[in-house]
N, C-alpha and C positions, 0 to 999 in steps of 0.2 A: 640442529636437531629439532624436530617438530613432533609434538604429541597432541593427540585429540583425546579429551576426557569425556566420558558419559556417552556421547553420540558423535558421529562423524560431523565435523564442521570445517568450513573453509571460507575465509574472507580475504579478498584482495586488498591491495594498497588503498583503494578508494574508500575503504571502510573508515579511514581517518576523518572523512567528511560525509559519513553515510546519512541518508535520509530514508525514512520509512516510506514504503510504497503507498501510492494513493489508494483510497478505498474504491475499488473498481465498480463498474456498472453492476446493478443488482441482478441476481439470478432470476430467470424467467419462471414465474409460478406455473405457467402452462406446461412446462417441461418437468415439473417436480414429480419424482416417483415416490416420495415419502414426505411426511409433514415437517421433518427436521433434518438438516445437514450441518455438520460442523467439522472444523479441523483445528488442530493445535500444532504449532511449529516451534522447533528448537534447534539452534545451531551454536556450537562453541568451538573455538580454536585457540590453542596456546602454542607459541613459538618461543624457544629459548636457545641460548648459545651465543652467537655473535650479537644478536639483538633479542630483546624480550618484549613480547606483545601478547595481548589477549583480546578476544572479541566475543560478544554474546549477542544473540538475537532470539527473541521469543515472541510468540503471539498466539491469539485465539480468534477464530472467525466462525460465527454461528448464524444460521439463517432458518427462519420459520416460514412455512407456507400455509396459507389458508385461502382456498378458492382462487380468486383473482389477485390476492394480496401476497406480498412477501415482505418480511421484516428481518433486518440483519443487524448484528452487533459485532464490532471488532475492537480489540485492544492489542497493542504491540509495544515492544521496547527494544532498543538497541544501545549497546555501549561498546567502547573500544579503548584500549590504553597502550601506550608505547613507553617502555622503560618506566613503568609505574606512574606515568602521567596520562590523565584522561585526554583522549583525542576526539571522542564522539560520545554523545549521550542524547537520546531522544525517546519521547513517549507519545503515543497516539491512542485516542479513544474516539470511536466514530459509530454512528448509527444511520441506517438507511431504511427507506420504505419504497415499495413499488406497487402500483395498481394498474393492472392490465385493462385498457379500454377495449382492445380487440386483440387478435392474434399477433398483430404487428405494431400496435401503438399502446403507449403507456404513459403514466405520470409518475414522477419520482420526487422524493424528498431526501435531503442529506444534512446531517449535523456532524461536525468534525472539530475536535480539539487536539492541538499539536503543540508540544513543548520541545524545542531543540536548543540545547545549550550553546551551540556555536552558530546559530542562524542570525543573531542580532536581535531576535525577538525573545521576550520572556515566554510568551505563548501566543497562539493564534486560534481563534474560534470562528468557524464558518457555518453559515446556514444557507442552503440553496435548494431550489426546486424548479421543476419545469417539465418538459416534454421529452419522451424517449421513443426511439423507433427500433424495433427488432428487424434488422435487415436480413439476417440469416439465422435459421433455427436448426442447429445441428443435433446430433453429430452427422458428419465429421466437422463441419464448419459452423460456428456461431459468431454473429457480429451484431452489436448493438451500439447506438450512438445516443447521446443525451445533450440537451442544451437548456439553459434557463437562467433567470436572474438570481442573485444572492447578495449577502452582506457578510462582511468579515470584521471581527474586532481584534485589533492588533495591540498587544502589550509589549512595549519595547524594553530591552534589557537595560538601557541606560535611563529608564524612567519615562513616564508619559504613555499615552495610548491614542488610538485612532480608530474610527469606524469608517469603512469604505464600502460603497456599492460595487458589485462586480457582475461579470457575465461568466457563467460556468459552462464548460463544455467537456464531455467525456466520451471515450471510445473504449470498447472492450471486444477483443477477438480471441476465440479459442479454436484450436485445430486438434481434434482427437484423431491422430494419424495411426494409432494402433490401439489394441484393447487395453494396453497398460501405459501408454505414453500420450502426453498432451503438451502442446505448445500454446502459450498464451501471451498476449500483448495488451496492456492497458495504458491509456493516455488520458490525462486530464489537464485542463487549463483554467486558471482564474485570472481574468483580465479586468483591470480597474484603472482609474486615473493615476493611482500611486505606482503600480507596477504590473508586470505580467509574470505569473508563477506557472510553470509547467512541470508536470510529473510524468514519469514513464517507468513501467516495469515490464521487462521481458523475462519469461520464465519457461523452463522445461521441467515437467513433473513426470516421474516414472514410478509406477506402482510396483512395490516389491511383493505385496500380498494384499489381501482384502482390507487390511488395517493400516499398513505403513507404506509410505512413499518417500522418494528422494527428490528434492526440489533444488534446481540450480537457477539462480536469478541474477539479473543485472538491473540496477535501479539508477535513475537519473532525476535530479531536481534542479530546476533553473529558476532564478529570480533576477530579472533584468535590472532591478533597482533595490538591492537589499539595504538594510540599515547599516550605519557605520561600523557596528560591532560584528558584522558577519565575516566569516573567514574567507568566503569566495562567492561568486555568482552561481557556480555550477558545482554540485556535489554528486558523487557517484558511489555505488556500493556493489560489490560482487560477492555472492555467498552461496553456500550449499547447506541445506537444512534437512532434517528429518521431519516428516509430516505425519501426524497421527489422525486418521479419519474416525470421527466419533460415530 
């Protein structure tokens, strides 16, 4: 027997090793129709009977626009349990800025803090910045790519820490294929001498009215050389959430 409480929520088996999606490429200030945009997301699932499990995902994403600039803040959390034993727990706080040099070229900055209980890290803090290019400006299609240097501070679960230089690259694609439906794909990579970390989110968002939307997403995070305490190299998550447009 399955019951959903509060709002509709669904999370697949991959939630046991879920990762938060990467903070995708910044919204283009040249396409902003108002000075502020924001969303709040919530999904909850409870299964009981032959097995007992719960999962929760929540987050907020806010962006401000001012002429050629855009500023964004994101916070998110995920947790899951199986038979009253925690199987996933992660928290993310991130901020970004974008400055348009022209209609197609821009500069970006990124700050990200991530704490994943099952990744082998106590926390990871990343700073990156560089050049971005708006290849397509939709609707219906929007595509932007970014690349630049960065640095990451790793705190290990078993003690100790490390500072690594990295090369950051990101891609964000949106396809508004109807008035109420949008497909999106975001990719990001952090390449360093220590490891290569890749993140992907594939999502379909369908608006139910001017305020609420339903989002179905599939997320993947890959670390080719995780710390000894990590549960695996690749983590995945499938979920359905209710999204509130601020």
